[in-house]
Predicted model as a PDB file, atoms N, CA, C, CB and O in Angstrom, pLDDT in the B-factor column:
MODEL        1                                                                  
ATOM      1  N   MET A   1     122.429  95.600 123.424  1.00 66.00           N  
ATOM      2  CA  MET A   1     122.515  95.746 121.997  1.00 66.00           C  
ATOM      3  C   MET A   1     123.644  96.718 121.673  1.00 66.00           C  
ATOM      4  CB  MET A   1     121.172  96.227 121.408  1.00 66.00           C  
ATOM      5  O   MET A   1     123.799  97.743 122.337  1.00 66.00           O  
ATOM      6  N   ASP A   2     124.410  96.402 120.679  1.00 76.00           N  
ATOM      7  CA  ASP A   2     125.512  97.243 120.239  1.00 76.00           C  
ATOM      8  C   ASP A   2     124.971  98.555 119.670  1.00 76.00           C  
ATOM      9  CB  ASP A   2     126.375  96.507 119.189  1.00 76.00           C  
ATOM     10  O   ASP A   2     124.023  98.538 118.884  1.00 76.00           O  
ATOM     11  N   ASP A   3     125.550  99.677 120.049  1.00 78.00           N  
ATOM     12  CA  ASP A   3     125.098 100.979 119.560  1.00 78.00           C  
ATOM     13  C   ASP A   3     125.153 101.080 118.038  1.00 78.00           C  
ATOM     14  CB  ASP A   3     125.936 102.081 120.173  1.00 78.00           C  
ATOM     15  O   ASP A   3     124.385 101.838 117.446  1.00 78.00           O  
ATOM     16  N   ALA A   4     126.039 100.335 117.402  1.00 79.00           N  
ATOM     17  CA  ALA A   4     126.139 100.359 115.944  1.00 79.00           C  
ATOM     18  C   ALA A   4     124.885  99.776 115.287  1.00 79.00           C  
ATOM     19  CB  ALA A   4     127.380  99.584 115.488  1.00 79.00           C  
ATOM     20  O   ALA A   4     124.636 100.016 114.106  1.00 79.00           O  
ATOM     21  N   SER A   5     124.102  99.017 116.041  1.00 81.00           N  
ATOM     22  CA  SER A   5     122.892  98.400 115.505  1.00 81.00           C  
ATOM     23  C   SER A   5     121.660  99.290 115.633  1.00 81.00           C  
ATOM     24  CB  SER A   5     122.638  97.093 116.201  1.00 81.00           C  
ATOM     25  O   SER A   5     120.590  98.947 115.131  1.00 81.00           O  
ATOM     26  N   VAL A   6     121.809 100.428 116.302  1.00 85.00           N  
ATOM     27  CA  VAL A   6     120.671 101.307 116.558  1.00 85.00           C  
ATOM     28  C   VAL A   6     120.787 102.551 115.675  1.00 85.00           C  
ATOM     29  CB  VAL A   6     120.601 101.702 118.065  1.00 85.00           C  
ATOM     30  O   VAL A   6     121.811 103.234 115.663  1.00 85.00           O  
ATOM     31  N   GLN A   7     119.718 102.823 114.943  1.00 84.00           N  
ATOM     32  CA  GLN A   7     119.708 103.982 114.065  1.00 84.00           C  
ATOM     33  C   GLN A   7     119.593 105.255 114.903  1.00 84.00           C  
ATOM     34  CB  GLN A   7     118.548 103.889 113.042  1.00 84.00           C  
ATOM     35  O   GLN A   7     118.800 105.318 115.842  1.00 84.00           O  
ATOM     36  N   ALA A   8     120.383 106.257 114.559  1.00 85.00           N  
ATOM     37  CA  ALA A   8     120.361 107.534 115.284  1.00 85.00           C  
ATOM     38  C   ALA A   8     118.967 108.150 115.188  1.00 85.00           C  
ATOM     39  CB  ALA A   8     121.434 108.517 114.718  1.00 85.00           C  
ATOM     40  O   ALA A   8     118.320 108.036 114.147  1.00 85.00           O  
ATOM     41  N   PRO A   9     118.488 108.805 116.260  1.00 83.00           N  
ATOM     42  CA  PRO A   9     117.129 109.370 116.255  1.00 83.00           C  
ATOM     43  C   PRO A   9     116.849 110.284 115.066  1.00 83.00           C  
ATOM     44  CB  PRO A   9     116.898 110.138 117.527  1.00 83.00           C  
ATOM     45  O   PRO A   9     115.739 110.273 114.533  1.00 83.00           O  
ATOM     46  N   GLU A  10     117.825 111.065 114.645  1.00 86.00           N  
ATOM     47  CA  GLU A  10     117.584 111.988 113.531  1.00 86.00           C  
ATOM     48  C   GLU A  10     117.407 111.268 112.190  1.00 86.00           C  
ATOM     49  CB  GLU A  10     118.730 112.975 113.427  1.00 86.00           C  
ATOM     50  O   GLU A  10     116.966 111.876 111.215  1.00 86.00           O  
ATOM     51  N   HIS A  11     117.752 109.968 112.138  1.00 83.00           N  
ATOM     52  CA  HIS A  11     117.598 109.189 110.909  1.00 83.00           C  
ATOM     53  C   HIS A  11     116.408 108.234 110.958  1.00 83.00           C  
ATOM     54  CB  HIS A  11     118.861 108.406 110.639  1.00 83.00           C  
ATOM     55  O   HIS A  11     116.149 107.512 109.995  1.00 83.00           O  
ATOM     56  N   ARG A  12     115.693 108.228 112.064  1.00 77.00           N  
ATOM     57  CA  ARG A  12     114.530 107.357 112.193  1.00 77.00           C  
ATOM     58  C   ARG A  12     113.324 107.990 111.517  1.00 77.00           C  
ATOM     59  CB  ARG A  12     114.225 107.070 113.673  1.00 77.00           C  
ATOM     60  O   ARG A  12     113.187 109.213 111.529  1.00 77.00           O  
ATOM     61  N   PRO A  13     112.442 107.178 110.924  1.00 74.00           N  
ATOM     62  CA  PRO A  13     111.245 107.741 110.295  1.00 74.00           C  
ATOM     63  C   PRO A  13     110.321 108.360 111.326  1.00 74.00           C  
ATOM     64  CB  PRO A  13     110.500 106.669 109.509  1.00 74.00           C  
ATOM     65  O   PRO A  13     110.213 107.874 112.452  1.00 74.00           O  
ATOM     66  N   VAL A  14     109.659 109.429 110.933  1.00 71.00           N  
ATOM     67  CA  VAL A  14     108.722 110.114 111.807  1.00 71.00           C  
ATOM     68  C   VAL A  14     107.333 109.926 111.219  1.00 71.00           C  
ATOM     69  CB  VAL A  14     109.080 111.633 111.964  1.00 71.00           C  
ATOM     70  O   VAL A  14     107.110 110.154 110.030  1.00 71.00           O  
ATOM     71  N   SER A  15     106.414 109.512 112.059  1.00 63.00           N  
ATOM     72  CA  SER A  15     105.052 109.281 111.593  1.00 63.00           C  
ATOM     73  C   SER A  15     104.072 109.632 112.689  1.00 63.00           C  
ATOM     74  CB  SER A  15     104.861 107.824 111.147  1.00 63.00           C  
ATOM     75  O   SER A  15     104.310 109.350 113.863  1.00 63.00           O  
ATOM     76  N   ALA A  16     102.982 110.241 112.306  1.00 59.00           N  
ATOM     77  CA  ALA A  16     101.932 110.550 113.273  1.00 59.00           C  
ATOM     78  C   ALA A  16     101.172 109.289 113.663  1.00 59.00           C  
ATOM     79  CB  ALA A  16     100.966 111.599 112.703  1.00 59.00           C  
ATOM     80  O   ALA A  16     100.582 109.220 114.741  1.00 59.00           O  
ATOM     81  N   SER A  17     101.186 108.291 112.782  1.00 53.00           N  
ATOM     82  CA  SER A  17     100.459 107.055 113.027  1.00 53.00           C  
ATOM     83  C   SER A  17     101.314 105.869 112.602  1.00 53.00           C  
ATOM     84  CB  SER A  17      99.109 107.052 112.277  1.00 53.00           C  
ATOM     85  O   SER A  17     101.135 105.352 111.499  1.00 53.00           O  
ATOM     86  N   PRO A  18     102.250 105.420 113.460  1.00 52.00           N  
ATOM     87  CA  PRO A  18     103.152 104.344 113.058  1.00 52.00           C  
ATOM     88  C   PRO A  18     102.458 103.024 112.719  1.00 52.00           C  
ATOM     89  CB  PRO A  18     104.135 104.106 114.142  1.00 52.00           C  
ATOM     90  O   PRO A  18     102.955 102.275 111.878  1.00 52.00           O  
ATOM     91  N   VAL A  19     101.331 102.725 113.347  1.00 53.00           N  
ATOM     92  CA  VAL A  19     100.642 101.476 113.055  1.00 53.00           C  
ATOM     93  C   VAL A  19     100.075 101.509 111.639  1.00 53.00           C  
ATOM     94  CB  VAL A  19      99.521 101.220 114.081  1.00 53.00           C  
ATOM     95  O   VAL A  19     100.158 100.517 110.914  1.00 53.00           O  
ATOM     96  N   ALA A  20      99.508 102.627 111.248  1.00 52.00           N  
ATOM     97  CA  ALA A  20      98.940 102.750 109.908  1.00 52.00           C  
ATOM     98  C   ALA A  20     100.024 102.656 108.839  1.00 52.00           C  
ATOM     99  CB  ALA A  20      98.180 104.070 109.772  1.00 52.00           C  
ATOM    100  O   ALA A  20      99.756 102.198 107.729  1.00 52.00           O  
ATOM    101  N   ASP A  21     101.233 103.080 109.157  1.00 53.00           N  
ATOM    102  CA  ASP A  21     102.324 103.050 108.196  1.00 53.00           C  
ATOM    103  C   ASP A  21     103.005 101.690 108.124  1.00 53.00           C  
ATOM    104  CB  ASP A  21     103.336 104.105 108.543  1.00 53.00           C  
ATOM    105  O   ASP A  21     103.913 101.507 107.313  1.00 53.00           O  
ATOM    106  N   ALA A  22     102.596 100.741 108.941  1.00 59.00           N  
ATOM    107  CA  ALA A  22     103.276  99.448 109.002  1.00 59.00           C  
ATOM    108  C   ALA A  22     102.755  98.448 107.972  1.00 59.00           C  
ATOM    109  CB  ALA A  22     103.133  98.864 110.382  1.00 59.00           C  
ATOM    110  O   ALA A  22     103.140  97.279 108.007  1.00 59.00           O  
ATOM    111  N   THR A  23     101.905  98.873 107.073  1.00 73.00           N  
ATOM    112  CA  THR A  23     101.436  97.953 106.034  1.00 73.00           C  
ATOM    113  C   THR A  23     102.571  97.709 105.046  1.00 73.00           C  
ATOM    114  CB  THR A  23     100.174  98.519 105.303  1.00 73.00           C  
ATOM    115  O   THR A  23     103.385  98.596 104.789  1.00 73.00           O  
ATOM    116  N   GLY A  24     102.615  96.521 104.506  1.00 82.00           N  
ATOM    117  CA  GLY A  24     103.637  96.200 103.519  1.00 82.00           C  
ATOM    118  C   GLY A  24     104.953  95.747 104.110  1.00 82.00           C  
ATOM    119  O   GLY A  24     105.977  95.775 103.427  1.00 82.00           O  
ATOM    120  N   VAL A  25     104.950  95.326 105.373  1.00 88.00           N  
ATOM    121  CA  VAL A  25     106.177  94.823 105.995  1.00 88.00           C  
ATOM    122  C   VAL A  25     106.722  93.693 105.130  1.00 88.00           C  
ATOM    123  CB  VAL A  25     105.917  94.331 107.464  1.00 88.00           C  
ATOM    124  O   VAL A  25     105.973  92.789 104.759  1.00 88.00           O  
ATOM    125  N   PRO A  26     108.019  93.729 104.801  1.00 91.00           N  
ATOM    126  CA  PRO A  26     108.560  92.700 103.911  1.00 91.00           C  
ATOM    127  C   PRO A  26     108.535  91.307 104.539  1.00 91.00           C  
ATOM    128  CB  PRO A  26     109.979  93.053 103.521  1.00 91.00           C  
ATOM    129  O   PRO A  26     108.976  91.112 105.671  1.00 91.00           O  
ATOM    130  N   ALA A  27     108.016  90.353 103.787  1.00 91.00           N  
ATOM    131  CA  ALA A  27     108.013  88.953 104.192  1.00 91.00           C  
ATOM    132  C   ALA A  27     108.934  88.212 103.226  1.00 91.00           C  
ATOM    133  CB  ALA A  27     106.552  88.344 104.192  1.00 91.00           C  
ATOM    134  O   ALA A  27     108.711  88.229 102.015  1.00 91.00           O  
ATOM    135  N   ILE A  28     109.952  87.572 103.753  1.00 92.00           N  
ATOM    136  CA  ILE A  28     110.937  86.884 102.917  1.00 92.00           C  
ATOM    137  C   ILE A  28     110.761  85.387 103.068  1.00 92.00           C  
ATOM    138  CB  ILE A  28     112.381  87.302 103.291  1.00 92.00           C  
ATOM    139  O   ILE A  28     110.848  84.839 104.167  1.00 92.00           O  
ATOM    140  N   ASP A  29     110.510  84.735 101.937  1.00 91.00           N  
ATOM    141  CA  ASP A  29     110.268  83.295 101.904  1.00 91.00           C  
ATOM    142  C   ASP A  29     111.594  82.547 101.838  1.00 91.00           C  
ATOM    143  CB  ASP A  29     109.373  82.916 100.702  1.00 91.00           C  
ATOM    144  O   ASP A  29     112.344  82.682 100.872  1.00 91.00           O  
ATOM    145  N   LEU A  30     111.877  81.759 102.871  1.00 89.00           N  
ATOM    146  CA  LEU A  30     113.121  81.001 102.942  1.00 89.00           C  
ATOM    147  C   LEU A  30     113.014  79.613 102.313  1.00 89.00           C  
ATOM    148  CB  LEU A  30     113.551  80.869 104.376  1.00 89.00           C  
ATOM    149  O   LEU A  30     114.020  78.915 102.194  1.00 89.00           O  
ATOM    150  N   SER A  31     111.811  79.203 101.909  1.00 88.00           N  
ATOM    151  CA  SER A  31     111.629  77.847 101.398  1.00 88.00           C  
ATOM    152  C   SER A  31     112.451  77.540 100.141  1.00 88.00           C  
ATOM    153  CB  SER A  31     110.179  77.622 101.106  1.00 88.00           C  
ATOM    154  O   SER A  31     112.907  76.404 100.011  1.00 88.00           O  
ATOM    155  N   PRO A  32     112.673  78.477  99.204  1.00 86.00           N  
ATOM    156  CA  PRO A  32     113.524  78.126  98.061  1.00 86.00           C  
ATOM    157  C   PRO A  32     114.951  77.753  98.479  1.00 86.00           C  
ATOM    158  CB  PRO A  32     113.569  79.287  97.078  1.00 86.00           C  
ATOM    159  O   PRO A  32     115.575  76.891  97.860  1.00 86.00           O  
ATOM    160  N   LEU A  33     115.455  78.388  99.505  1.00 82.00           N  
ATOM    161  CA  LEU A  33     116.802  78.077  99.980  1.00 82.00           C  
ATOM    162  C   LEU A  33     116.831  76.697 100.630  1.00 82.00           C  
ATOM    163  CB  LEU A  33     117.287  79.149 100.977  1.00 82.00           C  
ATOM    164  O   LEU A  33     117.791  75.946 100.458  1.00 82.00           O  
ATOM    165  N   ILE A  34     115.789  76.368 101.368  1.00 81.00           N  
ATOM    166  CA  ILE A  34     115.713  75.066 102.029  1.00 81.00           C  
ATOM    167  C   ILE A  34     115.619  73.945 100.999  1.00 81.00           C  
ATOM    168  CB  ILE A  34     114.506  75.015 102.984  1.00 81.00           C  
ATOM    169  O   ILE A  34     116.199  72.875 101.181  1.00 81.00           O  
ATOM    170  N   ALA A  35     114.883  74.197  99.915  1.00 81.00           N  
ATOM    171  CA  ALA A  35     114.664  73.179  98.889  1.00 81.00           C  
ATOM    172  C   ALA A  35     115.783  73.122  97.848  1.00 81.00           C  
ATOM    173  CB  ALA A  35     113.351  73.433  98.198  1.00 81.00           C  
ATOM    174  O   ALA A  35     115.803  72.216  97.015  1.00 81.00           O  
ATOM    175  N   ALA A  36     116.702  74.067  97.885  1.00 79.00           N  
ATOM    176  CA  ALA A  36     117.733  74.157  96.848  1.00 79.00           C  
ATOM    177  C   ALA A  36     118.694  72.972  96.897  1.00 79.00           C  
ATOM    178  CB  ALA A  36     118.513  75.459  96.994  1.00 79.00           C  
ATOM    179  O   ALA A  36     119.018  72.447  97.962  1.00 79.00           O  
ATOM    180  N   THR A  37     119.131  72.577  95.724  1.00 78.00           N  
ATOM    181  CA  THR A  37     120.162  71.547  95.588  1.00 78.00           C  
ATOM    182  C   THR A  37     121.478  72.262  95.294  1.00 78.00           C  
ATOM    183  CB  THR A  37     119.803  70.504  94.449  1.00 78.00           C  
ATOM    184  O   THR A  37     121.466  73.423  94.884  1.00 78.00           O  
ATOM    185  N   PRO A  38     122.603  71.599  95.495  1.00 78.00           N  
ATOM    186  CA  PRO A  38     123.897  72.279  95.347  1.00 78.00           C  
ATOM    187  C   PRO A  38     124.081  73.129  94.078  1.00 78.00           C  
ATOM    188  CB  PRO A  38     124.962  71.264  95.382  1.00 78.00           C  
ATOM    189  O   PRO A  38     124.619  74.230  94.193  1.00 78.00           O  
ATOM    190  N   PRO A  39     123.677  72.696  92.888  1.00 76.00           N  
ATOM    191  CA  PRO A  39     123.902  73.576  91.737  1.00 76.00           C  
ATOM    192  C   PRO A  39     123.117  74.884  91.799  1.00 76.00           C  
ATOM    193  CB  PRO A  39     123.545  72.850  90.475  1.00 76.00           C  
ATOM    194  O   PRO A  39     123.601  75.915  91.332  1.00 76.00           O  
ATOM    195  N   SER A  40     121.906  74.853  92.372  1.00 75.00           N  
ATOM    196  CA  SER A  40     121.089  76.071  92.413  1.00 75.00           C  
ATOM    197  C   SER A  40     121.214  76.814  93.736  1.00 75.00           C  
ATOM    198  CB  SER A  40     119.638  75.728  92.164  1.00 75.00           C  
ATOM    199  O   SER A  40     120.625  77.883  93.900  1.00 75.00           O  
ATOM    200  N   TYR A  41     121.968  76.267  94.676  1.00 80.00           N  
ATOM    201  CA  TYR A  41     122.074  76.854  96.002  1.00 80.00           C  
ATOM    202  C   TYR A  41     122.613  78.279  95.956  1.00 80.00           C  
ATOM    203  CB  TYR A  41     122.961  75.998  96.877  1.00 80.00           C  
ATOM    204  O   TYR A  41     122.089  79.167  96.629  1.00 80.00           O  
ATOM    205  N   ARG A  42     123.655  78.496  95.163  1.00 83.00           N  
ATOM    206  CA  ARG A  42     124.280  79.823  95.107  1.00 83.00           C  
ATOM    207  C   ARG A  42     123.299  80.889  94.612  1.00 83.00           C  
ATOM    208  CB  ARG A  42     125.513  79.789  94.196  1.00 83.00           C  
ATOM    209  O   ARG A  42     123.250  81.994  95.153  1.00 83.00           O  
ATOM    210  N   GLY A  43     122.525  80.553  93.589  1.00 85.00           N  
ATOM    211  CA  GLY A  43     121.542  81.506  93.078  1.00 85.00           C  
ATOM    212  C   GLY A  43     120.484  81.843  94.103  1.00 85.00           C  
ATOM    213  O   GLY A  43     120.085  83.000  94.234  1.00 85.00           O  
ATOM    214  N   CYS A  44     120.024  80.829  94.836  1.00 85.00           N  
ATOM    215  CA  CYS A  44     119.033  81.054  95.890  1.00 85.00           C  
ATOM    216  C   CYS A  44     119.625  81.928  96.995  1.00 85.00           C  
ATOM    217  CB  CYS A  44     118.542  79.709  96.474  1.00 85.00           C  
ATOM    218  O   CYS A  44     118.972  82.843  97.495  1.00 85.00           O  
ATOM    219  N   TRP A  45     120.849  81.636  97.360  1.00 87.00           N  
ATOM    220  CA  TRP A  45     121.515  82.404  98.414  1.00 87.00           C  
ATOM    221  C   TRP A  45     121.681  83.867  98.002  1.00 87.00           C  
ATOM    222  CB  TRP A  45     122.887  81.787  98.742  1.00 87.00           C  
ATOM    223  O   TRP A  45     121.432  84.772  98.799  1.00 87.00           O  
ATOM    224  N   ASP A  46     122.103  84.096  96.755  1.00 90.00           N  
ATOM    225  CA  ASP A  46     122.282  85.468  96.264  1.00 90.00           C  
ATOM    226  C   ASP A  46     120.961  86.232  96.261  1.00 90.00           C  
ATOM    227  CB  ASP A  46     122.882  85.457  94.852  1.00 90.00           C  
ATOM    228  O   ASP A  46     120.910  87.397  96.655  1.00 90.00           O  
ATOM    229  N   ALA A  47     119.887  85.568  95.811  1.00 90.00           N  
ATOM    230  CA  ALA A  47     118.577  86.216  95.783  1.00 90.00           C  
ATOM    231  C   ALA A  47     118.096  86.531  97.199  1.00 90.00           C  
ATOM    232  CB  ALA A  47     117.555  85.325  95.061  1.00 90.00           C  
ATOM    233  O   ALA A  47     117.552  87.606  97.453  1.00 90.00           O  
ATOM    234  N   LEU A  48     118.299  85.588  98.113  1.00 90.00           N  
ATOM    235  CA  LEU A  48     117.873  85.788  99.499  1.00 90.00           C  
ATOM    236  C   LEU A  48     118.640  86.935 100.151  1.00 90.00           C  
ATOM    237  CB  LEU A  48     118.066  84.499 100.307  1.00 90.00           C  
ATOM    238  O   LEU A  48     118.040  87.777 100.819  1.00 90.00           O  
ATOM    239  N   THR A  49     119.945  86.978  99.967  1.00 92.00           N  
ATOM    240  CA  THR A  49     120.717  88.058 100.591  1.00 92.00           C  
ATOM    241  C   THR A  49     120.342  89.418 100.006  1.00 92.00           C  
ATOM    242  CB  THR A  49     122.221  87.809 100.413  1.00 92.00           C  
ATOM    243  O   THR A  49     120.371  90.422 100.718  1.00 92.00           O  
ATOM    244  N   ALA A  50     119.993  89.464  98.732  1.00 94.00           N  
ATOM    245  CA  ALA A  50     119.537  90.721  98.133  1.00 94.00           C  
ATOM    246  C   ALA A  50     118.215  91.167  98.760  1.00 94.00           C  
ATOM    247  CB  ALA A  50     119.377  90.567  96.604  1.00 94.00           C  
ATOM    248  O   ALA A  50     118.039  92.343  99.078  1.00 94.00           O  
ATOM    249  N   GLU A  51     117.284  90.220  98.937  1.00 93.00           N  
ATOM    250  CA  GLU A  51     115.998  90.543  99.557  1.00 93.00           C  
ATOM    251  C   GLU A  51     116.176  91.021 100.999  1.00 93.00           C  
ATOM    252  CB  GLU A  51     115.073  89.323  99.521  1.00 93.00           C  
ATOM    253  O   GLU A  51     115.566  92.008 101.411  1.00 93.00           O  
ATOM    254  N   VAL A  52     117.010  90.319 101.756  1.00 94.00           N  
ATOM    255  CA  VAL A  52     117.258  90.698 103.155  1.00 94.00           C  
ATOM    256  C   VAL A  52     117.903  92.082 103.206  1.00 94.00           C  
ATOM    257  CB  VAL A  52     118.167  89.645 103.863  1.00 94.00           C  
ATOM    258  O   VAL A  52     117.525  92.915 104.031  1.00 94.00           O  
ATOM    259  N   GLY A  53     118.861  92.325 102.341  1.00 94.00           N  
ATOM    260  CA  GLY A  53     119.522  93.636 102.309  1.00 94.00           C  
ATOM    261  C   GLY A  53     118.543  94.760 102.033  1.00 94.00           C  
ATOM    262  O   GLY A  53     118.567  95.793 102.702  1.00 94.00           O  
ATOM    263  N   THR A  54     117.682  94.558 101.048  1.00 94.00           N  
ATOM    264  CA  THR A  54     116.689  95.581 100.707  1.00 94.00           C  
ATOM    265  C   THR A  54     115.721  95.805 101.859  1.00 94.00           C  
ATOM    266  CB  THR A  54     115.915  95.183  99.443  1.00 94.00           C  
ATOM    267  O   THR A  54     115.425  96.946 102.212  1.00 94.00           O  
ATOM    268  N   ALA A  55     115.229  94.718 102.448  1.00 93.00           N  
ATOM    269  CA  ALA A  55     114.280  94.834 103.563  1.00 93.00           C  
ATOM    270  C   ALA A  55     114.915  95.567 104.742  1.00 93.00           C  
ATOM    271  CB  ALA A  55     113.795  93.439 104.008  1.00 93.00           C  
ATOM    272  O   ALA A  55     114.290  96.440 105.345  1.00 93.00           O  
ATOM    273  N   CYS A  56     116.136  95.216 105.063  1.00 93.00           N  
ATOM    274  CA  CYS A  56     116.808  95.859 106.198  1.00 93.00           C  
ATOM    275  C   CYS A  56     117.111  97.325 105.906  1.00 93.00           C  
ATOM    276  CB  CYS A  56     118.104  95.116 106.541  1.00 93.00           C  
ATOM    277  O   CYS A  56     117.009  98.171 106.794  1.00 93.00           O  
ATOM    278  N   HIS A  57     117.479  97.619 104.683  1.00 93.00           N  
ATOM    279  CA  HIS A  57     117.779  99.004 104.311  1.00 93.00           C  
ATOM    280  C   HIS A  57     116.515  99.867 104.350  1.00 93.00           C  
ATOM    281  CB  HIS A  57     118.415  99.057 102.908  1.00 93.00           C  
ATOM    282  O   HIS A  57     116.534 100.987 104.860  1.00 93.00           O  
ATOM    283  N   GLU A  58     115.412  99.329 103.802  1.00 91.00           N  
ATOM    284  CA  GLU A  58     114.191 100.119 103.697  1.00 91.00           C  
ATOM    285  C   GLU A  58     113.323 100.095 104.946  1.00 91.00           C  
ATOM    286  CB  GLU A  58     113.393  99.640 102.545  1.00 91.00           C  
ATOM    287  O   GLU A  58     112.654 101.082 105.251  1.00 91.00           O  
ATOM    288  N   TRP A  59     113.324  98.969 105.682  1.00 91.00           N  
ATOM    289  CA  TRP A  59     112.450  98.818 106.837  1.00 91.00           C  
ATOM    290  C   TRP A  59     113.188  98.654 108.154  1.00 91.00           C  
ATOM    291  CB  TRP A  59     111.559  97.654 106.634  1.00 91.00           C  
ATOM    292  O   TRP A  59     112.686  99.053 109.204  1.00 91.00           O  
ATOM    293  N   GLY A  60     114.379  98.069 108.104  1.00 92.00           N  
ATOM    294  CA  GLY A  60     115.115  97.788 109.332  1.00 92.00           C  
ATOM    295  C   GLY A  60     114.826  96.405 109.881  1.00 92.00           C  
ATOM    296  O   GLY A  60     115.444  95.984 110.859  1.00 92.00           O  
ATOM    297  N   PHE A  61     113.891  95.691 109.264  1.00 90.00           N  
ATOM    298  CA  PHE A  61     113.547  94.336 109.698  1.00 90.00           C  
ATOM    299  C   PHE A  61     112.711  93.677 108.610  1.00 90.00           C  
ATOM    300  CB  PHE A  61     112.778  94.353 111.062  1.00 90.00           C  
ATOM    301  O   PHE A  61     112.364  94.306 107.610  1.00 90.00           O  
ATOM    302  N   PHE A  62     112.391  92.397 108.817  1.00 91.00           N  
ATOM    303  CA  PHE A  62     111.543  91.663 107.894  1.00 91.00           C  
ATOM    304  C   PHE A  62     110.933  90.488 108.634  1.00 91.00           C  
ATOM    305  CB  PHE A  62     112.338  91.188 106.650  1.00 91.00           C  
ATOM    306  O   PHE A  62     111.355  90.159 109.742  1.00 91.00           O  
ATOM    307  N   VAL A  63     109.943  89.856 108.023  1.00 89.00           N  
ATOM    308  CA  VAL A  63     109.323  88.657 108.573  1.00 89.00           C  
ATOM    309  C   VAL A  63     109.806  87.476 107.738  1.00 89.00           C  
ATOM    310  CB  VAL A  63     107.748  88.761 108.574  1.00 89.00           C  
ATOM    311  O   VAL A  63     109.644  87.470 106.518  1.00 89.00           O  
ATOM    312  N   ALA A  64     110.387  86.492 108.380  1.00 89.00           N  
ATOM    313  CA  ALA A  64     110.851  85.292 107.681  1.00 89.00           C  
ATOM    314  C   ALA A  64     109.710  84.278 107.638  1.00 89.00           C  
ATOM    315  CB  ALA A  64     112.113  84.682 108.380  1.00 89.00           C  
ATOM    316  O   ALA A  64     109.127  83.940 108.668  1.00 89.00           O  
ATOM    317  N   VAL A  65     109.398  83.797 106.433  1.00 89.00           N  
ATOM    318  CA  VAL A  65     108.357  82.782 106.267  1.00 89.00           C  
ATOM    319  C   VAL A  65     108.951  81.604 105.503  1.00 89.00           C  
ATOM    320  CB  VAL A  65     107.106  83.364 105.519  1.00 89.00           C  
ATOM    321  O   VAL A  65     110.001  81.728 104.873  1.00 89.00           O  
ATOM    322  N   GLY A  66     108.278  80.475 105.562  1.00 87.00           N  
ATOM    323  CA  GLY A  66     108.735  79.297 104.844  1.00 87.00           C  
ATOM    324  C   GLY A  66     109.990  78.676 105.419  1.00 87.00           C  
ATOM    325  O   GLY A  66     110.744  78.020 104.700  1.00 87.00           O  
ATOM    326  N   HIS A  67     110.223  78.874 106.703  1.00 85.00           N  
ATOM    327  CA  HIS A  67     111.462  78.407 107.341  1.00 85.00           C  
ATOM    328  C   HIS A  67     111.325  77.026 107.980  1.00 85.00           C  
ATOM    329  CB  HIS A  67     111.901  79.402 108.391  1.00 85.00           C  
ATOM    330  O   HIS A  67     112.308  76.465 108.463  1.00 85.00           O  
ATOM    331  N   GLU A  68     110.126  76.486 107.986  1.00 80.00           N  
ATOM    332  CA  GLU A  68     109.858  75.147 108.548  1.00 80.00           C  
ATOM    333  C   GLU A  68     110.086  75.045 110.048  1.00 80.00           C  
ATOM    334  CB  GLU A  68     110.720  74.134 107.863  1.00 80.00           C  
ATOM    335  O   GLU A  68     110.194  73.938 110.576  1.00 80.00           O  
ATOM    336  N   CYS A  69     110.161  76.154 110.735  1.00 78.00           N  
ATOM    337  CA  CYS A  69     110.274  76.139 112.190  1.00 78.00           C  
ATOM    338  C   CYS A  69     108.882  76.219 112.795  1.00 78.00           C  
ATOM    339  CB  CYS A  69     111.164  77.308 112.695  1.00 78.00           C  
ATOM    340  O   CYS A  69     108.027  76.959 112.308  1.00 78.00           O  
ATOM    341  N   THR A  70     108.661  75.469 113.838  1.00 73.00           N  
ATOM    342  CA  THR A  70     107.369  75.537 114.510  1.00 73.00           C  
ATOM    343  C   THR A  70     107.372  76.702 115.487  1.00 73.00           C  
ATOM    344  CB  THR A  70     107.050  74.209 115.241  1.00 73.00           C  
ATOM    345  O   THR A  70     108.430  77.238 115.816  1.00 73.00           O  
ATOM    346  N   SER A  71     106.198  77.093 115.949  1.00 69.00           N  
ATOM    347  CA  SER A  71     106.123  78.181 116.900  1.00 69.00           C  
ATOM    348  C   SER A  71     106.560  77.771 118.290  1.00 69.00           C  
ATOM    349  CB  SER A  71     104.735  78.718 116.947  1.00 69.00           C  
ATOM    350  O   SER A  71     106.828  78.624 119.137  1.00 69.00           O  
ATOM    351  N   SER A  72     106.634  76.480 118.531  1.00 65.00           N  
ATOM    352  CA  SER A  72     107.033  75.982 119.841  1.00 65.00           C  
ATOM    353  C   SER A  72     108.374  75.248 119.713  1.00 65.00           C  
ATOM    354  CB  SER A  72     105.937  75.043 120.436  1.00 65.00           C  
ATOM    355  O   SER A  72     108.566  74.470 118.778  1.00 65.00           O  
ATOM    356  N   PRO A  73     109.290  75.488 120.637  1.00 63.00           N  
ATOM    357  CA  PRO A  73     110.572  74.805 120.566  1.00 63.00           C  
ATOM    358  C   PRO A  73     110.513  73.333 121.016  1.00 63.00           C  
ATOM    359  CB  PRO A  73     111.573  75.546 121.405  1.00 63.00           C  
ATOM    360  O   PRO A  73     111.506  72.612 120.921  1.00 63.00           O  
ATOM    361  N   TRP A  74     109.343  72.896 121.505  1.00 60.00           N  
ATOM    362  CA  TRP A  74     109.229  71.520 121.985  1.00 60.00           C  
ATOM    363  C   TRP A  74     108.515  70.660 121.016  1.00 60.00           C  
ATOM    364  CB  TRP A  74     108.534  71.467 123.298  1.00 60.00           C  
ATOM    365  O   TRP A  74     108.332  69.469 121.266  1.00 60.00           O  
TER     366      TRP A  74                                                      
ENDMDL                                                                          
END                                                                             
């Protein structure tokens, strides 16, 4: 992993109970982007990138839902 992708230890959140603090993990629904038609595609894309940016800034990750991918690659 590139060092630029890793947050410096002094900037990482500190918690006595990290599991208890993990409630509210951002879940981003990709289904509007999948269902979008060309005229509305740009608006969906802008909204999605804003959500991803906020989730990454505040949490460092997110859960993608509504992506139509199965849990198995076969």
